[in-house]
N, C-alpha and C positions, 0 to 999 in steps of 0.2 A: 840674722834671720829672725823674722817675727811672724806670728799669725795675724793676719789682717781680717777684721770682721767686715760684714757687708756695709756697715755705715762708713767705715774708712774707705772702702772701694767706691762707694757712691760719692763721697766727698771728692775723691780724686777725679772721677770721670764726669760728674755732673756739676758744672760750674755753679758755685754758690759761696756763701760766707766762709765755709770751712775748707775750700779747695786749696788755698795757700798753705794751710796747716797740713793737709794731707800730702801736698807736694814736698813739704819739709820732712815728713815722715819717710816718704819714698827716697828722698835724697840721703837721709841719714842711714837708712837700711833698705836697699832695693830688693832684698830677698824676702818677698812676701809669700807665705804659705797659707793655703786656704783649704777648707773641706769642700767637696763638690757641691754641697748645699748652697754655697754662695751664689751660684748661677740662678737658681730658682728665686732666691730672695732678691737678687739684683733685677731679675725680670719683673718681679712684682712691683718694684719701685718704678721701673721704666713704664710699666702699664699705667701706673697712676699719672706719670708725666704725660704720656700719650693722651690719656683721657682729659688732661687739662691743657692740651694744645701743642705738645711736642709733636713734631712730624714723625711718621714712621721711619723715614729715611734717617733722621737724627738718632732715633732710638736704636736702629740697626747699627749705625756707625759707632755709637757709644758702646754697645754690646760687643761689637767686633774688636774695638780698641781694648776693652777690658779682657776679652778672651786672649788676645795676643799677649798682653802684659802678664797675664796669669797662666799662660801656657806652661805645662809641665810643672806647675806649682801646687797641684792638688794632691792631697793625701787624705785617705779615708780614716777618720778617727775610730778607735775601738768602741763598738757599741756597748761593751761592758762598762767602759769608763763613762760613757754618756749616761747610761742608766744610773750609775753611782752618783753622778753629779745631779741628775734629776731628783734622786732621793734625798740629797743633802741641801737642796736649794729650792727657791721659788721660781727659778728660771725655766724658760721653755726648752724643749728638747733641741730646737734649732740653736738657741744660744749656747746650750751645753756642748754642742758639737765643737764650737770654736774653743771653748775652755778645755775640753778633752784633748783636742789636738795640741794646744799649747803645752799642756801638762805632759802629754805623750812625748813631745819633742824637747821638753825642758826649755822652752823659749817663752817670750812674752806675747800676750795677746794685746794688741793695740786697738783700743775701742773708745767710742764716745758713749757707750751704753752705761748709764749710771748704775743700773742694777748689777751688771757684771762687775763693774769697778768696786761696788760695795760688797758683793758676795764672794768675790774671788780676788782679793787683793794680793794673793801670793803670785798670781800670774797675769792679771789684767792691769793695764796701765793706760792712762788717758793719752790722747795725742799730744796735749800740751806738755805733760810730764816726760813723755818719750823724747820729744825734740829738745828738751833743756840740755 
């Protein structure tokens, strides 16, 4: 079981350079846990793609696929833990939600976010390191 951040989810569902690596992460551990916040972040990325030419139908299908994959995998992290992480780091509250959830569940956060990897090496691990 891992916490998957929004970058990892994007890499899995929007074809690109990192899709193969995200698929390897999913193959190694298909039990992805996410905070509910992932949906808003994911929709923001889809909005950018739609504004650059992705069709609305494509965006809807990608969102539906992601929702099906992550169904029943959402857990709300403790706001107290999030606030503690905000106080001890330079990370956004959104990023701290993923870290808080990983720590709350005592599992790894798989991420491509360099700031999270740097500031939370106790629980954040890169996609490349995770699949080794």
